[in-house]
C-alpha positions in Angstrom: -16.0 -16.5 -6.5 -19.4 -18.1 -7.3 -21.4 -17.3 -10.4 -24.1 -15.8 -8.2 -21.6 -13.4 -6.6 -20.2 -12.4 -10.0 -23.7 -11.8 -11.4 -24.6 -9.7 -8.4 -21.5 -7.6 -8.7 -22.3 -6.8 -12.4 -25.8 -6.0 -11.4 -24.7 -3.7 -8.6 -22.2 -2.0 -10.8 -24.8 -1.3 -13.5 -27.3 0.1 -10.9 -24.6 2.3 -9.3 -23.6 3.7 -12.8 -27.2 4.3 -13.6 -27.8 6.2 -10.4 -24.6 8.2 -10.8 -25.6 9.2 -14.3 -28.7 10.7 -13.0 -26.5 13.4 -11.6 -23.2 13.2 -13.5 -23.0 13.7 -17.3 -20.4 11.6 -19.1 -17.1 10.8 -17.2 -17.7 7.0 -17.7 -14.0 6.1 -17.3 -13.7 8.2 -14.1 -16.8 6.6 -12.6 -15.6 3.1 -13.5 -12.2 3.8 -11.8 -14.0 5.1 -8.7 -16.1 2.0 -8.5 -13.2 -0.3 -9.1 -11.4 1.4 -6.1 -14.5 0.9 -4.0 -14.8 -2.9 -4.6 -11.1 -3.5 -4.1 -10.8 -1.5 -0.8 -8.7 1.2 -2.4 -8.4 4.9 -1.8 -8.7 7.3 -4.7 -7.3 10.7 -5.7 -9.2 12.8 -8.2 -7.2 15.5 -10.0 -8.8 18.1 -12.2 -9.3 21.8 -12.7 -12.2 23.5 -10.9 -15.8 23.0 -12.1 -15.5 19.4 -13.3 -17.8 18.0 -10.6 -15.1 16.1 -8.7 -16.7 16.8 -5.4 -20.2 16.0 -6.8 -19.0 12.7 -8.1 -17.7 11.6 -4.8 -20.7 12.8 -2.8 -23.1 11.2 -5.3 -21.1 7.9 -5.1 -21.5 8.0 -1.3 -25.3 8.4 -1.7 -25.4 5.2 -3.8 -23.8 3.4 -0.8 -25.8 3.0 2.4 -22.7 4.0 4.4 -21.7 6.9 6.6 -20.3 9.9 4.7 -18.4 13.0 5.8 -16.9 15.8 3.8 -13.7 17.5 5.0 -12.8 20.8 3.4 -9.1 21.1 3.9 -7.6 24.5 4.8 -4.1 25.7 5.7 -5.1 26.2 9.4 -6.5 22.7 9.9 -4.9 20.7 12.7 -4.8 16.9 13.0 -7.4 16.8 15.8 -9.8 18.7 13.5 -10.1 15.5 11.4 -9.3 12.7 13.9 -11.2 14.0 16.9 -10.0 14.9 20.4 -10.3 14.1 24.1 -12.8 16.4 25.8 -13.5 16.8 29.5 -16.8 15.5 30.5 -18.5 16.4 33.8 -21.4 14.1 35.0 -24.3 16.4 35.8 -25.5 14.3 38.7 -22.2 13.3 40.5 -20.0 16.1 39.1 -17.4 13.4 38.4 -14.9 14.4 35.7 -13.5 12.2 33.0 -12.1 12.5 29.5 -14.1 11.2 26.6 -13.0 10.9 23.0 -15.1 13.0 20.6 -14.9 11.4 17.1 -13.8 13.6 14.2 -15.1 13.6 10.6 -12.8 10.7 9.7 -15.2 8.4 11.5 -17.3 7.6 8.5 -17.1 4.8 5.9 -16.7 7.3 3.0 -14.6 10.4 3.6 -14.3 13.1 1.0 -11.0 14.9 1.5 -11.6 18.1 -0.5 -8.5 19.9 -1.8 -6.3 17.6 0.2 -3.1 19.5 -0.8 -4.3 22.7 1.0 -3.6 21.3 4.5 -0.2 21.2 6.4 1.9 18.1 6.4 1.1 17.1 10.0 -2.6 17.0 9.2 -1.8 15.0 6.0 0.2 12.6 8.2 -2.8 12.1 10.4 -4.9 11.2 7.3 -2.1 8.9 6.2 -2.4 6.8 9.4 -6.1 6.5 8.9 -5.7 5.4 5.3 -3.1 2.8 6.1 -4.0 1.5 9.5 -7.7 2.3 9.4 -7.4 3.8 12.8 -6.6 7.1 14.6 -4.5 7.7 17.7 -5.5 10.3 20.3 -3.9 10.8 23.7 -2.0 7.5 23.2 -5.2 5.5 22.5 -6.1 3.8 19.3 -9.6 4.2 17.9 -10.8 1.9 15.0 -12.4 3.4 12.0 -15.5 2.0 10.4 -15.3 -1.0 8.1 -15.4 -0.4 5.1 -13.4 2.8 5.0 -12.4 4.8 2.0 -10.7 8.2 1.5 -11.7 9.8 -1.8 -9.7 13.0 -2.2 -9.7 15.8 -4.7 -6.8 18.0 -5.9 -6.7 21.1 -8.1 -3.5 21.0 -10.3 -3.6 24.7 -11.3 -3.5 26.7 -8.1 -0.3 26.0 -6.3 0.0 29.0 -4.0 -0.7 28.2 -0.4 -0.6 24.5 -1.0 1.4 21.6 0.5 2.1 19.0 -2.2 1.5 15.5 -1.0 4.7 13.6 -0.3 5.4 10.5 -2.4 4.8 8.3 0.7 1.2 9.5 0.9 0.6 9.4 -2.8 1.6 5.8 -2.8 -1.3 5.0 -0.4 -3.8 6.0 -3.0 -4.7 3.0 -5.3 -5.6 5.3 -8.2 -4.9 8.8 -9.3 -7.8 9.6 -11.6 -7.5 12.5 -14.0 -10.8 14.2 -14.6 -11.0 15.9 -18.0 -13.3 18.4 -19.7 -16.6 17.2 -21.0 -17.4 17.0 -24.7 -19.5 19.6 -26.4 -22.7 17.4 -26.2 -22.0 16.5 -22.6 -21.5 20.1 -21.6 -24.7 21.1 -23.4 -26.5 18.4 -21.3 -24.9 19.7 -18.1 -26.4 23.1 -18.9 -29.8 21.6 -19.4 -29.7 19.7 -16.1 -28.2 22.3 -13.9 -29.9 25.5 -14.9 -33.5 24.3 -14.4 -35.6 24.3 -11.3 -35.3 20.6 -10.1 -32.3 18.7 -8.8 -31.9 14.9 -9.0 -30.5 12.8 -6.2 -29.1 9.2 -6.7 -30.7 6.4 -4.7 -28.9 4.0 -2.4 -27.9 0.7 -4.0 -25.5 -1.1 -1.8 -25.1 -1.6 1.9 -22.0 -2.3 4.0 -22.4 -6.0 4.5 -23.0 -6.7 0.8 -20.1 -4.5 -0.2 -17.8 -6.4 2.2 -18.9 -9.7 0.6 -18.3 -8.3 -2.9 -14.8 -7.2 -1.8 -14.0 -10.6 -0.5 -15.4 -12.2 -3.7 -13.2 -10.0 -5.9 -10.1 -10.8 -4.0 -10.9 -14.5 -4.3 -10.6 -14.4 -8.1 -7.6 -16.6 -9.1 -4.6 -15.1 -11.0 -2.3 -17.0 -13.3 1.5 -16.7 -12.9 1.9 -15.0 -16.2 -0.3 -12.2 -14.9 1.8 -11.7 -11.8 4.9 -11.7 -14.0 3.4 -9.1 -16.3 2.5 -6.8 -13.3 6.0 -7.2 -12.0 7.4 -6.4 -15.3 5.5 -3.1 -15.6 6.3 -2.1 -12.1 10.0 -3.1 -12.0 10.5 -1.7 -15.5 9.9 1.8 -14.1 12.7 1.6 -11.5 15.6 3.4 -13.2 17.7 3.0 -10.1 17.5 -0.8 -10.2 19.9 -3.2 -12.0 17.7 -3.8 -15.0 15.9 -0.6 -15.9 14.2 -0.2 -19.2 16.6 2.0 -21.2 14.1 4.5 -22.6 13.0 5.4 -19.0 16.4 6.3 -17.6 16.4 9.6 -19.5 13.2 10.9 -18.0 12.5 9.1 -14.7 14.0 9.9 -11.3 12.1 7.3 -9.3 9.8 4.4 -10.3 7.0 2.5 -8.7 7.3 0.4 -5.6 5.8 -3.0 -4.7 2.4 -1.5 -3.8 1.9 -0.7 -7.5 2.1 -4.4 -8.4 -0.4 -5.2 -5.7 -2.9 -2.6 -7.0 -2.4 -3.7 -10.6 -3.4 -7.2 -9.6 -6.4 -6.1 -7.5 -7.6 -3.6 -10.1 -7.3 -6.3 -12.8 -9.3 -8.7 -10.7 -12.1 -6.1 -10.4 -12.0 -5.5 -14.2 -12.3 -9.2 -14.9 -15.2 -9.6 -12.5 -17.0 -6.6 -14.1 -16.5 -8.2 -17.5 -18.1 -11.4 -16.3 -15.0 -13.5 -16.1 -13.6 -15.5 -13.3 -10.0 -15.2 -14.5 -7.7 -12.2 -15.1 -6.5 -11.3 -18.6 -3.6 -9.1 -19.7 -6.1 -6.5 -20.9 -7.4 -6.1 -17.4 -4.0 -5.1 -16.2 -3.6 -2.6 -19.0 -6.9 -1.0 -18.2 -5.8 0.0 -14.7 -2.1 0.7 -15.5 -2.4 4.4 -16.0 -4.4 5.3 -12.7 -2.1 2.9 -10.7 1.3 4.0 -12.1 0.9 7.7 -13.0 1.4 9.1 -9.5 4.2 6.6 -8.7 6.5 7.5 -11.5 8.6 10.6 -10.6 9.8 12.4 -13.8 12.8 14.6 -14.0 13.6 18.0 -15.4 14.4 16.7 -18.8 10.9 15.2 -19.0 9.3 18.5 -17.9 11.4 20.4 -20.5 10.2 18.1 -23.3 6.6 18.0 -22.2 6.7 14.3 -21.3 4.4 13.2 -18.6 4.1 10.0 -16.6 1.1 9.0 -18.8 3.3 9.3 -21.9 5.8 7.0 -20.3 3.2 4.5 -19.3 1.9 4.4 -22.9 5.3 3.5 -24.1 5.9 1.1 -21.2 2.7 -0.8 -22.3 4.1 -0.9 -25.8 7.6 -2.0 -24.9 6.7 -4.7 -22.3 4.6 -7.5 -23.6 3.8 -11.0 -22.3 6.1 -13.7 -23.6 7.8 -17.0 -22.8 11.3 -15.7 -22.8 12.9 -13.3 -20.4 14.2 -10.0 -21.5 15.7 -6.9 -19.7 16.0 -8.9 -16.5 12.2 -9.0 -16.1 10.2 -12.1 -15.3 8.1 -13.7 -18.0 8.3 -10.9 -20.5 10.3 -10.0 -23.6 10.9 -6.7 -25.2 8.4 -6.0 -28.0 11.3 -5.4 -30.5 12.7 -8.9 -29.7 9.3 -10.5 -30.1 8.8 -9.1 -33.5 12.2 -10.2 -34.8 
């Protein structure tokens, strides 16, 4: 990654944040995680109660990108063809010849807002899964390529569970980040009232086009990573696997399933983006720690004991980051790390 590319990435990031803050008050960490997902080709799931501007964040982000954008409002009666498209009979008005043509659905956009993704049935979720992984849809046995770049930015309400279809772990694993959107502070909420109860509305301006975004994505992926960073990412991911040979003892009490290899991949990619945004051409341990929560929280399946004690995956990730630290010796069967208690001895 050249210095020019690195400087351009930081410039674009600052411009996009400035444009987004014309519409969104606060939520700096959420916006940063969304932008990291965009520059690393990742899909993102936003989870938060109603009224926290999750949909507005995504639609505003799409406006800062000079890319095609579609919003899909998921409902219980939605079928796969409603999002992928379908074959329609076409009759030539001059010759009366009949043929089938594929009519593209709303998935055929570079940025797709999947609003309330857990309100649609599993077969429609599965159609979305193919698009997220393969970046294509299949209709009548034919494959149709989706635009490049392609992102699914989904929202989910954690409160209302009636009439919902919880996403299976296999589909959750396809999302690079699960981003938790919290309530604004007092001052932020006061500013929201000032902006939204007046007579004018602000729209963000376009900052980045498709070709430059693709170049930035390639540049970020080209950042070199030292072996100890790979080892640290593996230690975090493998440490969550309580059904492996070398689980971290404190997790076995509260975790049913841990994170898979895709978590390690996203930890590395997210850390590369953090390093680039910090103006560095190398990845540091702190970069990995910064993305650990959004990468791991939806990949750690807690058990009944954890729920009974009010322990969430975020609590476990906090302790995981404390327990597993970089080191030269090997502890708990994990590469390149040692238990923090051992290091302090």
